C-alpha positions as CSV (number, residue, x, y, z in Angstrom):
1,M,123.0,73.3,44.7
2,R,124.9,70.2,46.1
3,L,123.7,68.8,49.4
4,L,126.5,66.5,50.8
5,Y,125.2,63.9,53.3
6,F,127.9,62.4,55.5
7,A,126.3,59.4,57.1
8,D,126.5,55.7,58.0
9,P,123.6,53.4,57.4
10,M,124.2,51.8,60.8
11,C,124.1,55.1,62.7
12,S,121.0,55.3,64.9
13,W,120.8,59.1,64.6
14,C,121.1,58.9,60.8
15,Y,118.1,56.6,60.8
16,G,116.2,58.9,63.0
17,F,117.1,61.8,60.8
18,G,115.9,60.1,57.6
19,P,112.3,61.4,57.6
20,E,113.6,65.0,58.2
21,L,116.0,64.8,55.3
22,R,113.3,63.3,53.0
23,K,110.9,66.2,54.0
24,L,113.7,68.6,52.9
25,L,114.3,66.9,49.6
26,A,110.6,66.8,48.9
27,A,110.4,70.6,49.6
28,R,113.6,71.5,47.7
29,P,113.7,69.5,44.5
30,D,116.6,71.8,43.4
31,L,118.9,70.1,45.8
32,E,121.2,67.4,44.4
33,L,122.0,64.9,47.2
34,E,125.5,63.3,47.3
35,L,126.0,60.5,49.7
36,V,129.4,60.2,51.5
37,M,129.9,57.3,53.8
38,G,131.5,58.4,57.0
39,G,132.3,55.1,58.6
40,L,130.9,55.0,62.2
41,R,132.5,51.9,63.3
42,P,134.4,50.4,60.3
43,F,136.5,47.3,60.5
44,N,135.3,46.5,64.0
45,R,136.0,42.8,64.9
46,D,134.8,42.6,68.6
47,P,131.4,41.0,69.4
48,M,129.1,43.3,71.5
49,S,129.6,43.3,75.1
50,D,126.7,43.7,77.5
51,A,127.9,47.2,78.4
52,F,128.0,48.2,74.7
53,R,124.4,46.8,74.2
54,E,123.2,48.9,77.2
55,M,124.9,52.0,75.7
56,L,123.2,51.4,72.3
57,A,119.9,50.7,73.8
58,S,120.1,54.1,75.7
59,H,121.0,55.9,72.4
60,W,118.3,54.2,70.5
61,Q,115.7,55.3,73.1
62,H,116.7,58.9,72.6
63,V,116.5,58.5,68.7
64,A,113.1,56.8,69.0
65,Q,111.8,59.7,71.2
66,A,113.1,62.3,68.9
67,S,112.0,60.7,65.6
68,G,109.0,58.5,66.3
69,L,110.6,55.8,64.4
70,P,110.7,52.1,65.6
71,L,114.1,50.7,66.7
72,N,113.8,46.9,67.1
73,P,115.7,45.7,70.3
74,R,116.2,42.3,68.5
75,A,118.9,44.0,66.5
76,L,121.0,44.2,69.6
77,V,120.9,40.3,70.0
78,I,121.5,39.1,66.5
79,E,123.3,35.8,66.9
80,G,127.0,36.2,65.9
81,F,126.7,39.9,65.1
82,V,129.6,42.2,65.1
83,Y,129.1,45.9,64.8
84,D,131.2,46.5,61.8
85,T,129.7,49.3,59.7
86,E,132.1,48.9,56.8
87,P,130.1,46.3,54.8
88,A,126.9,48.4,54.9
89,C,128.8,51.5,53.9
90,R,130.5,49.6,51.1
91,A,127.0,48.4,49.9
92,V,125.8,52.1,49.7
93,V,128.9,53.0,47.8
94,T,128.2,50.0,45.5
95,A,124.7,51.1,44.9
96,R,125.9,54.6,44.2
97,S,128.4,53.3,41.7
98,I,125.9,51.1,39.8
99,D,122.9,53.5,39.8
100,P,123.3,56.7,41.8
101,S,119.5,57.6,41.3
102,R,118.7,54.6,43.4
103,A,121.4,55.0,46.1
104,F,119.5,57.1,48.7
105,A,116.5,54.6,48.5
106,Y,118.9,51.8,49.0
107,Y,120.7,53.5,51.9
108,T,117.2,53.9,53.5
109,A,116.4,50.2,52.9
110,V,119.6,49.2,54.8
111,Q,118.7,51.4,57.7
112,A,115.2,49.9,57.9
113,A,116.4,46.3,57.6
114,F,118.7,46.8,60.5
115,Y,116.8,49.2,62.8
116,R,113.2,48.1,62.1
117,D,113.6,44.5,61.0
118,A,116.7,43.4,63.1
119,L,118.5,41.9,60.0
120,D,122.2,41.6,60.0
121,V,123.3,44.2,57.5
122,S,127.0,43.3,58.1
123,R,126.5,40.2,55.9
124,E,127.1,40.7,52.2
125,E,124.3,38.2,51.4
126,T,121.9,40.4,53.3
127,L,123.0,43.5,51.5
128,A,122.7,41.8,48.1
129,T,119.2,40.7,48.8
130,L,118.2,44.2,49.8
131,A,119.7,45.5,46.6
132,R,117.6,43.1,44.7
133,D,114.6,44.3,46.4
134,A,115.5,47.9,45.5
135,G,115.8,47.1,41.9
136,Y,119.4,46.3,41.3
137,D,120.7,43.2,39.7
138,E,121.6,40.9,42.5
139,S,124.4,39.2,40.9
140,L,126.1,42.4,39.6
141,F,125.6,44.0,43.0
142,A,127.1,41.1,44.9
143,A,130.1,40.9,42.7
144,T,130.8,44.6,42.8
145,L,130.2,44.7,46.6
146,A,132.9,42.0,47.1
147,S,135.4,43.7,44.7
148,E,138.6,45.5,45.7
149,P,137.5,48.7,43.8
150,A,134.4,48.9,46.0
151,R,136.6,48.6,49.1
152,R,139.0,51.2,47.9
153,V,136.2,53.7,47.2
154,T,134.6,53.1,50.5
155,R,138.0,53.8,52.3
156,H,138.2,56.9,50.2
157,D,134.7,58.0,51.5
158,F,136.0,57.5,55.1
159,E,139.1,59.5,54.4
160,T,137.2,62.3,52.8
161,S,135.0,62.6,55.9
162,Q,138.0,62.7,58.1
163,R,139.9,65.1,55.8
164,L,136.9,67.5,56.1
165,G,136.7,67.2,59.9
166,V,133.4,65.3,60.0
167,S,133.4,63.6,63.3
168,G,129.7,62.8,63.9
169,F,126.8,61.7,61.9
170,P,124.5,62.8,60.4
171,T,126.3,65.8,58.9
172,I,125.0,67.9,56.2
173,A,127.0,70.4,54.1
174,V,125.9,72.4,51.1
175,G,128.2,73.2,48.2
176,Y,128.3,76.4,46.2
177,D,130.9,75.9,43.4
178,A,134.0,74.7,45.2
179,N,133.0,75.9,48.7
180,L,131.3,73.8,51.4
181,Y,129.2,75.3,54.2
182,L,128.1,73.3,57.2
183,V,124.2,72.9,57.6
184,T,124.1,70.6,60.5
185,S,126.2,68.1,62.5
186,G,123.6,66.2,64.3
187,Y,119.9,65.5,64.3
188,V,117.6,68.5,63.4
189,T,114.2,68.9,61.9
190,A,113.4,69.7,58.3
191,D,112.3,73.2,59.3
192,V,115.7,73.9,60.8
193,L,117.4,72.6,57.7
194,Q,115.3,74.9,55.5
195,E,116.1,77.9,57.8
196,R,119.9,77.2,57.8
197,L,120.0,76.7,54.0
198,A,118.2,80.0,53.5
199,E,120.7,81.7,55.9
200,I,123.7,80.3,54.0
201,D,122.1,81.2,50.6
202,R,121.8,84.8,51.9
203,R,125.4,85.0,53.1
204,V,126.7,83.5,49.9
205,N,124.7,85.9,47.8
206,Q,125.6,88.9,49.8
207,A,129.4,88.1,49.7
208,P,131.7,90.5,47.8
209,G,131.9,89.5,44.3
210,A,128.6,87.5,44.3
211,A,126.6,87.7,41.2
């Protein structure tokens, strides 16, 4: 069974959702996770305004309360920081292309670097260093990250999310053959994910023509 995860490593609710998703994957080793980068704020070029910082701080407080995870307020005042999520998404796409088995762990490392450690994950140098720490060859990763094919595939991920009507993150869908079924659009617990997957499985298996 394919579990499609539409996300952005710089999405705060995706960060908060991480422990719940990991619980689900530990409980359901039969699920094959496919990461699709949605693009929360790609190609943004505007520095953060005070109003935007206040809005984010409010969101982050809700995420922290729901998930219990730390969200470092210093991430909101990184010098010269522009909230462009395309580089971080492209880095996950790069990780996926080089070694898919490490891609989710790398995605999680990028999240922690930003939300916990207040590192600027819009910088390619930071993203390459995180890749090295995750077991990737740093030089290969950096070269692939900067390449036009990586940019093209990342844009394709964004376009796929839009074509499928994904408008918020995290979004989880499960694939049976060529069909996709929505599991959640937004933060939920691992128990809710399990219940919804079980319900979808019942519906699919009870459908006319099901084996």
